[in-house]
MARMAR-699419 format. One line per field, with one value per residue (C-alpha): residue number from 0; x, y, z. Coordinates in steps of 0.5 Angstrom, whole numbers, padded with zeros to 4 digits, m for minus. Each point is the difference from the previous one (the first is absolute). Layout:
N
pos = c(NUM, ...)
px = c(X, ...)
py = c(Y, ...)
pz = c(Z, ...)
//
This chain:
755
pos = c(0, 1, 2, 3, 4, 5, 6, 7, 8, 9, 10, 11, 12, 13, 14, 15, 16, 17, 18, 19, 20, 21, 22, 23, 24, 25, 26, 27, 28, 29, 30, 31, 32, 33, 34, 35, 36, 37, 38, 39, 40, 41, 42, 43, 44, 45, 46, 47, 48, 49, 50, 51, 52, 53, 54, 55, 56, 57, 58, 59, 60, 61, 62, 63, 64, 65, 66, 67, 68, 69, 70, 71, 72, 73, 74, 75, 76, 77, 78, 79, 80, 81, 82, 83, 84, 85, 86, 87, 88, 89, 90, 91, 92, 93, 94, 95, 96, 97, 98, 99, 100, 101, 102, 103, 104, 105, 106, 107, 108, 109, 110, 111, 112, 113, 114, 115, 116, 117, 118, 119, 120, 121, 122, 123, 124, 125, 126, 127, 128, 129, 130, 131, 132, 133, 134, 135, 136, 137, 138, 139, 140, 141, 142, 143, 144, 145, 146, 147, 148, 149, 150, 151, 152, 153, 154, 155, 156, 157, 158, 159, 160, 161, 162, 163, 164, 165, 166, 167, 168, 169, 170, 171, 172, 173, 174, 175, 176, 177, 178, 179, 180, 181, 182, 183, 184, 185, 186, 187, 188, 189, 190, 191, 192, 193, 194, 195, 196, 197, 198, 199, 200, 201, 202, 203, 204, 205, 206, 207, 208, 209, 210, 211, 212, 213, 214, 215, 216, 217, 218, 219, 220, 221, 222, 223, 224, 225, 226, 227, 228, 229, 230, 231, 232, 233, 234, 235, 236, 237, 238, 239, 240, 241, 242, 243, 244, 245, 246, 247, 248, 249, 250, 251, 252, 253, 254, 255, 256, 257, 258, 259, 260, 261, 262, 263, 264, 265, 266, 267, 268, 269, 270, 271, 272, 273, 274, 275, 276, 277, 278, 279, 280, 281, 282, 283, 284, 285, 286, 287, 288, 289, 290, 291, 292, 293, 294, 295, 296, 297, 298, 299, 300, 301, 302, 303, 304, 305, 306, 307, 308, 309, 310, 311, 312, 313, 314, 315, 316, 317, 318, 319, 320, 321, 322, 323, 324, 325, 326, 327, 328, 329, 330, 331, 332, 333, 334, 335, 336, 337, 338, 339, 340, 341, 342, 343, 344, 345, 346, 347, 348, 349, 350, 351, 352, 353, 354, 355, 356, 357, 358, 359, 360, 361, 362, 363, 364, 365, 366, 367, 368, 369, 370, 371, 372, 373, 374, 375, 376, 377, 378, 379, 380, 381, 382, 383, 384, 385, 386, 387, 388, 389, 390, 391, 392, 393, 394, 395, 396, 397, 398, 399, 400, 401, 402, 403, 404, 405, 406, 407, 408, 409, 410, 411, 412, 413, 414, 415, 416, 417, 418, 419, 420, 421, 422, 423, 424, 425, 426, 427, 428, 429, 430, 431, 432, 433, 434, 435, 436, 437, 438, 439, 440, 441, 442, 443, 444, 445, 446, 447, 448, 449, 450, 451, 452, 453, 454, 455, 456, 457, 458, 459, 460, 461, 462, 463, 464, 465, 466, 467, 468, 469, 470, 471, 472, 473, 474, 475, 476, 477, 478, 479, 480, 481, 482, 483, 484, 485, 486, 487, 488, 489, 490, 491, 492, 493, 494, 495, 496, 497, 498, 499, 500, 501, 502, 503, 504, 505, 506, 507, 508, 509, 510, 511, 512, 513, 514, 515, 516, 517, 518, 519, 520, 521, 522, 523, 524, 525, 526, 527, 528, 529, 530, 531, 532, 533, 534, 535, 536, 537, 538, 539, 540, 541, 542, 543, 544, 545, 546, 547, 548, 549, 550, 551, 552, 553, 554, 555, 556, 557, 558, 559, 560, 561, 562, 563, 564, 565, 566, 567, 568, 569, 570, 571, 572, 573, 574, 575, 576, 577, 578, 579, 580, 581, 582, 583, 584, 585, 586, 587, 588, 589, 590, 591, 592, 593, 594, 595, 596, 597, 598, 599, 600, 601, 602, 603, 604, 605, 606, 607, 608, 609, 610, 611, 612, 613, 614, 615, 616, 617, 618, 619, 620, 621, 622, 623, 624, 625, 626, 627, 628, 629, 630, 631, 632, 633, 634, 635, 636, 637, 638, 639, 640, 641, 642, 643, 644, 645, 646, 647, 648, 649, 650, 651, 652, 653, 654, 655, 656, 657, 658, 659, 660, 661, 662, 663, 664, 665, 666, 667, 668, 669, 670, 671, 672, 673, 674, 675, 676, 677, 678, 679, 680, 681, 682, 683, 684, 685, 686, 687, 688, 689, 690, 691, 692, 693, 694, 695, 696, 697, 698, 699, 700, 701, 702, 703, 704, 705, 706, 707, 708, 709, 710, 711, 712, 713, 714, 715, 716, 717, 718, 719, 720, 721, 722, 723, 724, 725, 726, 727, 728, 729, 730, 731, 732, 733, 734, 735, 736, 737, 738, 739, 740, 741, 742, 743, 744, 745, 746, 747, 748, 749, 750, 751, 752, 753, 754)
px = c(0021, m0003, m0007, m0002, 0002, m0004, m0006, 0000, 0002, m0007, m0004, 0002, m0002, m0006, m0002, 0003, m0003, m0007, 0000, 0001, m0005, m0005, 0002, m0001, m0007, m0003, 0003, m0004, m0007, 0002, 0001, m0004, m0004, m0007, m0006, m0005, m0007, m0003, 0003, m0005, 0001, 0002, m0009, m0001, m0002, 0002, 0004, 0002, m0005, 0003, 0003, 0001, 0007, 0001, m0006, 0005, 0005, m0004, m0003, 0007, 0003, m0006, 0002, 0007, 0002, 0008, m0001, m0004, 0004, 0004, m0001, 0006, 0005, m0002, m0004, 0000, 0002, m0004, m0006, 0002, 0003, m0008, 0004, 0005, m0006, m0005, 0004, 0002, m0007, m0002, 0006, m0001, m0008, 0002, 0005, m0005, m0006, 0004, 0003, m0007, m0002, 0004, 0001, m0004, 0006, 0003, 0006, 0005, m0002, 0002, 0007, 0005, 0000, m0008, 0002, 0004, m0005, m0005, 0004, 0003, m0008, m0001, 0006, m0002, m0008, 0002, 0006, m0005, m0002, m0007, m0001, m0004, 0002, m0005, m0006, 0004, m0003, 0004, m0002, 0002, m0001, m0006, 0004, 0003, m0007, m0001, 0007, m0003, m0006, 0004, 0005, m0007, m0003, 0007, 0000, m0007, 0002, 0007, m0003, m0007, 0001, 0007, 0006, 0005, 0006, 0000, m0002, m0007, m0006, m0007, m0005, 0006, m0003, m0008, m0003, 0000, 0000, 0007, 0003, m0001, 0003, 0006, 0001, 0000, 0005, 0005, m0001, 0002, 0007, 0000, m0001, 0005, 0006, m0001, m0002, 0006, 0000, m0002, 0005, 0004, 0002, 0000, m0007, m0002, 0004, 0006, m0002, m0001, m0002, 0005, m0006, 0004, m0007, m0002, 0008, 0001, 0007, 0005, 0002, 0006, m0001, 0000, 0006, 0004, m0002, 0001, 0007, 0001, m0003, 0006, 0005, m0002, 0000, 0007, 0002, m0004, 0004, 0007, m0001, m0003, 0006, 0005, m0003, 0000, 0007, 0002, m0003, 0006, 0001, m0005, 0001, 0002, m0006, m0004, 0001, m0007, m0002, 0001, m0007, m0006, m0002, m0008, 0001, m0003, m0003, m0007, m0005, m0006, m0007, m0001, 0006, m0003, m0007, 0004, 0000, m0006, 0001, 0005, m0004, m0006, 0006, 0000, m0006, m0001, 0007, m0004, m0006, 0004, 0003, m0006, m0004, 0007, m0001, m0007, 0002, 0006, m0004, m0006, 0007, m0002, m0006, m0005, m0006, 0003, 0005, 0002, m0008, m0003, m0005, 0002, 0000, m0007, 0001, 0008, 0001, 0006, 0000, m0002, 0005, 0006, m0003, 0001, 0007, 0003, m0003, 0001, 0007, 0000, m0004, 0005, 0006, m0002, m0003, 0008, 0003, m0005, 0000, 0007, 0001, m0006, 0005, 0006, m0002, m0002, 0007, 0003, m0003, 0001, m0006, m0008, m0005, m0007, m0004, 0004, m0001, m0007, 0001, 0004, m0006, m0005, 0004, 0000, m0007, m0001, 0005, m0004, m0007, 0004, 0002, m0006, m0004, 0004, 0000, m0007, m0001, 0004, m0004, m0007, 0002, 0003, m0007, m0003, m0004, 0001, m0002, 0001, m0001, 0006, 0000, 0004, 0005, 0000, 0000, 0001, 0006, 0004, 0002, 0007, 0005, 0004, m0005, m0006, m0003, m0007, 0001, m0004, 0006, 0005, m0002, 0000, 0007, 0003, m0004, 0004, 0006, 0000, m0002, 0007, 0004, m0003, 0002, 0007, 0001, m0003, 0005, 0006, m0001, 0005, 0006, m0002, 0000, 0007, 0004, 0006, 0004, m0007, m0003, 0001, m0003, m0006, m0001, 0000, m0004, m0005, 0000, m0001, m0006, m0003, 0001, m0003, m0006, m0001, 0001, m0005, m0004, 0001, m0004, m0007, 0003, m0003, m0007, m0007, 0000, 0007, 0004, 0003, 0007, m0001, m0002, 0006, 0005, m0003, 0000, 0008, 0001, m0003, 0004, 0006, 0001, m0003, 0002, 0006, 0002, m0001, m0001, 0007, 0003, m0004, 0003, 0008, m0001, m0004, 0006, 0005, m0004, m0001, 0008, 0001, m0005, 0004, 0007, 0002, 0002, 0000, m0006, 0004, 0002, m0006, m0004, 0005, 0000, m0007, m0001, 0005, m0003, m0007, 0002, 0003, m0006, m0005, 0004, m0003, m0005, m0005, 0000, 0001, m0007, m0002, 0004, m0007, m0004, 0003, m0005, m0006, m0003, 0006, 0004, 0007, 0003, m0002, 0004, 0006, 0000, m0002, 0005, 0006, m0001, m0003, 0007, 0003, m0005, 0004, 0007, 0000, m0004, 0007, 0004, m0004, 0004, 0004, m0005, m0001, 0007, 0000, m0006, 0003, 0007, m0005, m0003, 0007, 0001, m0001, m0003, m0006, m0001, m0002, m0007, m0001, 0002, m0006, m0003, 0007, 0000, m0007, 0004, 0005, m0005, m0003, 0007, 0000, m0007, 0001, 0005, m0004, m0007, m0001, 0007, 0002, m0007, m0003, 0005, m0003, m0006, 0002, 0003, m0006, 0002, m0005, m0006, 0001, 0000, m0005, m0005, 0003, 0003, 0007, m0005, m0001, 0007, 0002, m0006, 0001, 0008, m0001, m0006, 0001, 0007, 0001, m0005, m0004, 0008, 0001, m0007, 0002, 0006, m0002, m0006, 0005, 0005, m0006, m0002, 0007, 0002, m0007, 0002, 0008, 0000, m0003, 0004, m0004, 0000, 0002, m0001, m0007, 0004, 0005, m0004, m0005, 0006, 0003, m0007, m0002, 0006, 0001, m0008, 0000, 0006, m0003, m0007, 0003, 0006, m0003, m0007, m0002, 0007, 0000, m0008, 0001, 0006, m0004, m0005, 0004, 0002, m0007, m0002, 0006, m0001, m0008, m0002, m0002, m0007, 0003, 0005, m0006, m0005, m0003, 0003, 0007, m0001, m0003, 0005, 0003, 0008, m0003, m0005, 0006, 0003, m0006, m0001, 0008, m0001, m0004, 0008, 0002, m0008, 0001, 0006, m0002, m0006, 0003, 0006, m0007, m0003, 0006, 0001, m0007, 0001, 0006, m0003, m0007, 0005, 0003, m0007, 0000, 0006, 0002, 0005, 0004, 0005, m0001, m0005, 0001, 0005, 0000, 0000, m0003, 0004, 0001, m0002, 0007, 0000, 0002, 0008, 0004, 0006)
py = c(m0009, 0002, 0003, m0006, m0004, 0005, m0002, m0007, 0000, 0005, m0004, m0006, 0002, 0002, m0006, m0005, 0005, 0000, m0007, m0002, 0006, m0003, m0008, 0003, 0002, m0006, m0004, 0006, m0002, m0007, 0000, 0006, m0001, m0003, 0004, m0005, 0001, m0003, 0000, m0005, m0003, m0007, 0000, 0002, 0007, 0006, 0005, 0003, 0000, 0000, 0006, 0003, 0000, 0004, 0004, 0001, 0002, 0005, 0003, 0001, 0003, 0005, 0003, 0001, m0006, 0001, 0007, m0003, m0005, m0005, m0008, m0004, 0006, 0005, 0006, 0005, 0000, 0004, m0006, m0006, m0005, m0004, m0007, 0000, 0003, m0005, m0006, 0003, 0001, m0007, m0003, 0003, m0002, m0007, m0001, 0004, m0004, m0008, 0003, 0003, m0007, m0004, 0004, 0006, 0004, 0005, m0003, 0006, m0003, m0007, m0003, 0000, m0008, 0001, 0006, m0004, m0006, 0005, 0004, m0007, m0002, 0007, 0000, m0008, 0004, 0006, m0003, m0006, 0001, m0002, 0003, m0004, 0003, m0005, 0003, 0007, m0001, 0001, m0003, 0002, m0002, 0003, 0004, 0004, 0001, 0003, 0004, 0002, 0004, 0003, 0003, 0002, 0004, 0003, 0003, 0002, 0004, 0003, 0002, 0002, 0004, 0002, m0001, 0006, m0004, m0003, 0007, m0003, 0005, m0002, m0003, m0003, m0006, m0001, m0005, m0007, m0004, 0004, m0001, m0007, m0001, 0005, m0005, m0006, 0004, 0001, m0007, m0003, 0004, m0002, m0008, 0001, 0003, m0006, m0006, m0005, 0000, m0008, m0005, 0006, 0003, 0008, 0004, 0003, 0006, m0003, 0000, 0009, 0002, m0001, m0004, m0004, m0003, m0004, m0001, 0005, 0001, 0001, m0006, m0004, 0004, 0007, m0001, m0003, 0005, 0005, m0002, m0001, 0008, 0002, m0004, 0002, 0008, m0001, m0003, 0005, 0005, m0003, m0001, 0007, 0003, m0004, 0002, 0008, m0001, m0004, 0006, 0005, 0007, 0004, 0005, 0007, 0004, 0002, 0007, 0003, 0006, 0007, 0001, m0003, m0004, 0002, 0007, 0004, m0007, 0000, m0004, m0004, 0001, m0007, 0001, 0007, m0004, m0004, 0006, m0002, m0007, 0003, 0005, m0006, m0005, 0006, 0001, m0008, 0000, 0005, m0004, m0006, 0003, 0003, m0008, m0003, 0004, m0002, m0007, m0001, 0004, m0005, m0004, 0004, 0002, m0005, 0004, 0008, 0004, 0004, 0000, 0001, m0007, m0001, m0007, 0000, 0005, m0002, m0008, m0002, m0005, 0006, 0005, m0007, m0001, 0007, 0001, m0006, 0001, 0008, m0002, m0005, 0006, 0005, m0005, m0003, 0007, 0003, m0005, m0001, 0008, 0000, m0006, 0005, 0005, m0003, m0004, 0005, 0003, m0007, 0000, 0007, 0001, 0000, m0004, 0003, 0000, m0002, 0006, m0002, m0007, 0002, 0005, m0006, m0004, 0005, 0000, m0007, 0000, 0005, m0004, m0007, 0004, 0003, m0005, m0006, 0004, 0001, m0007, m0002, 0004, m0002, m0008, 0001, 0003, m0005, 0004, m0004, m0006, m0007, m0002, 0001, 0008, 0001, m0005, 0005, 0007, m0001, m0004, m0005, m0002, m0001, 0004, 0005, m0003, 0003, 0003, m0004, m0003, 0005, 0005, m0005, m0002, 0008, 0001, m0006, 0003, 0008, m0004, m0003, 0007, 0002, m0005, 0003, 0006, m0002, m0004, 0004, 0005, m0004, m0003, 0005, m0002, m0008, 0001, 0003, m0006, 0005, m0001, 0002, m0007, m0004, 0005, 0001, m0007, m0001, 0007, m0003, m0008, 0004, 0004, m0006, m0003, 0005, 0000, m0008, m0002, 0004, m0004, m0005, 0002, m0002, m0007, 0001, m0002, 0001, m0007, m0001, m0004, 0004, m0004, 0001, 0008, 0001, m0003, 0005, 0006, m0001, 0000, 0007, 0002, m0003, m0001, 0007, 0004, m0003, m0003, 0004, 0006, m0001, m0002, 0007, 0004, m0002, 0001, 0007, 0003, m0002, 0004, 0006, 0000, m0001, 0006, 0004, m0003, m0002, m0008, m0004, m0003, m0006, m0002, 0002, m0005, m0006, 0002, 0000, m0007, m0003, 0003, m0002, m0007, 0000, 0003, m0005, m0006, 0001, 0003, m0003, m0007, 0004, 0001, m0006, 0003, 0004, m0007, m0005, m0001, 0002, m0007, m0002, m0006, m0001, 0001, 0007, 0001, m0003, 0004, 0007, m0001, m0001, 0006, 0005, 0000, 0001, 0005, 0004, m0001, 0006, 0005, m0001, 0004, 0005, 0005, m0001, 0004, 0005, 0001, 0000, 0006, 0004, 0001, 0001, 0006, 0003, 0000, 0007, 0006, 0000, m0007, 0003, 0002, m0007, m0001, m0002, m0005, m0003, 0000, m0004, m0005, m0001, m0001, m0005, m0004, 0001, m0002, m0006, m0003, 0001, 0000, m0005, m0004, 0000, 0001, m0005, m0005, 0000, m0003, m0004, m0007, m0005, 0001, 0006, m0003, 0002, 0008, m0001, 0006, 0003, 0007, m0002, 0000, 0006, 0002, m0003, 0003, 0007, 0000, m0003, 0003, 0007, m0001, m0003, 0001, 0006, 0005, m0003, 0002, 0007, 0000, m0002, 0006, 0005, m0001, 0000, 0007, 0003, m0003, 0003, 0007, 0000, 0007, 0001, 0001, m0004, 0003, m0007, 0002, m0004, m0006, m0001, 0000, m0005, m0004, 0000, m0001, m0006, m0004, 0001, 0000, m0007, m0002, 0002, m0003, m0007, 0000, 0003, m0003, m0005, m0005, 0000, m0001, m0005, m0004, 0000, m0003, m0006, m0001, m0001, m0004, m0005, 0000, 0000, m0001, 0005, 0000, 0003, 0006, 0002, 0001, 0006, m0003, 0001, 0006, 0004, m0001, 0006, m0001, m0002, 0006, 0004, m0002, 0001, 0007, 0001, 0000, 0006, 0004, m0003, 0000, 0007, 0002, m0004, 0003, 0007, m0002, m0002, 0007, 0003, m0004, 0001, 0008, 0000, m0003, 0004, 0006, m0002, 0002, 0007, 0002, m0001, m0005, 0003, 0007, 0002, m0002, m0005, 0003, m0007, 0003, m0004, m0004, m0006, m0007, m0004, m0007, m0004, 0000, m0006, m0001)
pz = c(m0073, m0007, m0001, m0003, 0006, 0005, m0004, 0000, 0007, 0002, m0005, 0003, 0007, m0002, m0003, 0005, 0006, m0003, m0002, 0008, 0002, m0005, 0003, 0007, m0001, m0004, 0007, 0004, m0004, 0001, 0008, 0002, 0007, m0003, 0002, 0002, m0002, 0006, 0007, 0005, 0007, 0001, 0001, m0007, 0002, m0004, 0003, m0007, m0005, m0008, m0003, 0007, 0000, m0007, 0002, 0007, m0004, m0004, 0006, 0003, m0007, m0001, 0008, m0002, 0000, 0001, 0002, 0007, 0004, m0004, m0002, m0001, 0002, m0006, 0001, 0006, 0007, 0005, 0000, 0001, m0006, 0000, m0001, 0006, 0004, m0002, 0001, 0008, 0001, m0002, 0003, 0007, 0000, m0002, 0006, 0005, m0003, 0002, 0006, 0003, m0002, 0004, 0006, 0000, 0000, m0007, m0003, 0003, 0007, m0002, 0002, m0005, m0001, m0002, m0004, m0004, m0001, m0003, m0004, m0004, m0001, m0003, m0004, m0002, m0002, m0003, m0005, m0003, m0006, m0001, m0007, m0005, m0007, m0003, 0003, 0002, 0007, 0007, 0006, 0006, 0008, 0004, 0005, m0007, m0002, 0007, 0000, m0007, 0003, 0006, m0006, m0004, 0006, 0001, m0007, 0000, 0005, m0003, m0006, 0002, 0007, m0003, 0003, 0002, 0001, m0007, m0003, m0002, 0000, 0003, m0005, m0005, m0001, 0002, m0005, 0004, m0005, m0003, 0007, 0000, m0007, 0003, 0005, m0005, m0003, 0006, 0002, m0007, 0000, 0007, m0001, m0006, 0005, 0005, m0005, m0003, m0007, m0002, 0002, 0003, 0006, m0001, m0001, m0007, 0002, 0003, 0007, 0000, 0005, 0005, 0005, 0006, 0001, m0006, m0001, m0006, 0000, m0004, m0005, m0002, m0007, 0003, 0004, m0005, m0006, 0004, 0001, m0007, m0001, 0004, m0003, m0007, 0002, 0003, m0006, m0005, 0004, m0002, m0006, m0002, 0004, m0004, m0007, 0003, 0002, m0007, m0004, m0003, 0003, m0001, m0007, 0000, 0002, m0006, m0002, 0002, m0006, 0002, 0001, 0001, m0006, 0001, 0000, m0006, m0002, m0001, 0003, m0004, 0002, 0003, 0005, 0003, 0000, 0005, 0005, 0002, 0002, 0005, 0003, 0001, 0003, 0006, 0001, 0000, 0005, 0005, 0000, 0001, 0006, 0003, 0000, 0002, 0006, 0002, m0001, 0005, 0005, m0001, 0004, 0006, 0000, m0004, m0001, 0000, m0002, 0006, 0003, m0006, m0002, m0007, m0001, m0003, m0006, 0000, 0003, 0000, m0006, m0004, 0002, 0000, m0007, m0003, 0003, m0003, m0007, 0000, 0001, m0005, m0005, 0001, m0001, m0006, m0003, 0001, m0003, m0006, m0001, m0001, m0005, m0004, 0001, m0001, m0007, m0005, 0002, m0002, m0006, m0002, m0003, 0003, m0004, m0002, 0006, 0005, 0005, m0001, 0002, 0006, 0002, m0001, 0004, 0006, 0000, 0000, 0006, 0004, m0001, 0002, 0007, 0002, m0002, 0003, 0006, 0001, m0002, 0006, 0004, m0002, 0001, 0006, 0002, m0002, m0005, m0006, 0002, 0001, m0008, m0005, 0000, 0005, m0004, m0005, 0002, 0008, 0003, m0002, 0007, m0002, 0003, m0005, m0006, 0003, m0006, m0002, m0006, m0004, 0002, m0001, m0007, m0001, 0003, m0005, m0006, 0003, 0000, m0007, m0002, 0003, m0003, m0007, 0001, 0002, m0006, m0005, 0004, 0000, m0008, m0004, 0005, 0000, m0007, m0001, 0003, 0003, 0007, 0003, m0002, 0006, 0005, m0004, 0000, 0007, 0000, m0004, 0004, 0006, m0002, m0003, 0006, 0005, m0005, 0000, 0006, 0004, m0003, 0005, 0005, m0005, 0002, 0007, m0001, 0003, 0003, m0001, 0006, 0004, m0001, m0007, 0000, 0004, m0005, m0005, 0005, 0001, m0007, m0001, 0007, m0001, m0007, m0003, 0006, 0003, m0007, m0007, 0004, 0002, m0007, m0003, 0006, m0002, m0008, 0002, 0004, m0005, m0005, 0004, 0001, m0007, m0002, 0005, m0004, 0007, m0003, m0006, m0003, m0002, 0007, 0003, m0004, 0001, 0008, 0000, m0003, 0005, 0005, m0001, m0002, 0007, 0004, m0004, 0001, 0007, 0000, m0005, 0004, 0006, m0001, 0005, 0006, 0001, 0000, 0005, 0004, m0005, 0000, m0005, m0001, 0003, m0007, 0000, 0007, m0003, m0006, 0003, 0006, m0005, m0005, 0004, 0003, m0006, m0002, 0006, m0002, m0006, 0006, 0004, m0005, m0002, 0003, m0006, m0004, 0005, 0000, m0007, m0001, 0006, m0004, m0006, 0004, 0000, m0007, m0002, 0003, m0004, 0003, 0006, m0003, 0000, 0008, 0004, m0005, 0000, 0007, 0000, m0005, 0006, 0005, m0003, m0001, 0009, 0000, m0005, 0004, 0008, m0002, m0006, 0002, 0008, 0002, m0006, 0002, 0007, m0002, m0006, 0003, 0001, 0008, m0001, 0002, 0006, m0004, m0004, 0000, 0006, 0000, m0003, m0007, 0000, 0002, m0006, m0004, 0002, m0001, m0006, m0003, 0001, 0001, m0007, m0004, 0003, 0000, m0006, m0004, 0004, m0004, m0006, 0001, 0002, m0006, m0005, 0003, 0000, m0007, m0003, 0002, 0001, m0001, 0007, 0007, 0005, 0007, 0003, 0008, 0000, m0004, 0004, 0007, m0003, m0002, 0007, 0003, m0004, 0001, 0006, 0002, m0003, 0004, 0006, 0000, m0003, 0006, 0006, m0001, m0005, 0001, 0008, 0000, m0006, 0004, 0006, m0003, m0003, 0007, 0002, m0006, 0002, 0008, 0000, m0008, m0005, 0002, 0006, m0004, m0004, 0005, 0004, 0007, m0003, m0005, 0006, 0005, 0003, m0003, m0007, 0000, 0002, m0006, m0004, 0002, m0002, m0007, 0000, 0001, m0007, m0003, 0001, m0003, m0006, m0001, 0001, m0006, m0005, 0001, m0001, m0007, m0001, 0000, m0004, m0006, 0000, 0002, m0008, m0002, 0004, m0001, 0008, m0001, m0005, 0000, m0007, m0006, m0004, m0006, m0004, m0008, m0006, m0002, m0005, 0003, 0002, 0000, 0005, m0001, m0001, 0002)
//
């Protein structure tokens, strides 16, 4: 296929995909679960005052939101899913109330036929939609108001006095008015999950969570589109296999240069200035692992760390927030720094004040990192109040975009500063219109997307309906991280190998455009698979099921890339200097297959209604976020550090240990602990209901508790790998990681060769 046709296919995929995703967004705006202005009983008594549901959503967000339990299955895993928890408590309270009124006996002591009759009565009441759109009023029965009062008492105790099983500390929320508002928000999320849409027989969340008492079971659409999803996966695999088989046999291996092309080549000042980014990455990794250990331990000791009571100083919601955010920060920093390193080498010259820009960006990133982490702690501790301060400098409450709005804007400005530095350095090469133009254009496109798509985080405002906020959140999580960073990585690795003279820029450019087209064909619309049960219409479920299956297809063939990279490492003796960066790239291919592909598809089909928000989710999350993007970031960091001082001889013992400890430790963490717990939770959700799978009664049971403790094995190995990597990086500064001092002579700047 000609280059022009490749670009036409790429442009068509982008245009059609975003039109489809945009249309889905319009439908989500139109059909999001309504937020009642008032909730009253049949007698006209006010149950929830005007604005309390929205205010309760903001109370929840200021406490850490998705970092303390979850709503609609999205969030953290130690505390309950508040939607499922409220729904089950409300349902059992009503059944017991009715049963006691009839016979004086609780519901579970009644004969089966009486239980069936009362359950059917409950379903009729709970699923009836009594919301009046004209007045913004939701009317409920008196018994539901009584259930509300009972649940409010329970949650006042949980958030006021603390609950060790939930890792919620004493005094987390003590203001009675805020507790009332928080309860109103939990009630609304449960109401949307159990109430039929107007003129329909399924709830606003497509019958999520599974709760037999209110007939929340998989819908026909869930079953049908799960089948279609599997068929699309099989068809995609068949077509991709046919395409690979139809390609001509590999051309003879390209003759590698006799010596390292970077040896003797001088580096630009701005390239040398990127080293402090990598030193900072090492520090952030170490800090992330430290808070990650605390976060994981909260699952088995909800108020402390091996007997030390730390929940008042470092609450679980803060520890988990920092663990997630620090991971995103250091991974993104490695990628951004790698771009800043390679851009001047591609352009062949350094624009004026480029080093100053690199240094200013570094300072700005430090301010955002430290400021946002401090703001999140202050917000969770309720220091920032209930006005707007928590929203701007505190905690957004939405996982992965936890930064307060001011920090989000500051980060977005920093990304556009990075984009400016990238483009001005690439301009000389773009103007040459030579054989590297194809890959350069894709490089520039991915850089623009990385800078721009984080702006989607601003779509979730302070008073945005949760269903709409989720739509924009996943633009960032899926499109920004899993989409265009993937394209950027594909291009930058091709550039790095081309810089070493191991691959042709012409073929690398064509292959990169083709790979990006195939991946984005499923990846953009596949964003919707995260939104199956987030108050979205059925069309979202259908589109997400089909295209998320296609998204997995190219990941199943990444072994070809791994084999190609392995062959490159043996082209010439000097290539062995780059062994460990290339090894990390090969490991990325493995985790792309296992973490993003297999474990990703495990929770992708709509039948994952039973799995959403269980430990099957962090199986995919850890294996994909670190296994793919983290290891790729490490590979890019090592490549840049290696290329900046090609004359050095590295002592690679620490790197060897780190590589195997990280990969084996991650595999052990996932397979020995997270996956078994997730599968046991799935069984519990199917057998008893989703609420039970997330309950302390199940999670604190002896068998499940044992598997949670077994995570220590993988975590210890993984931590040792991180420590070894950090020691190696800082050893490059002190000289402990090198055998001899750098001998790179000053030389003429070498432009990235065109082959």
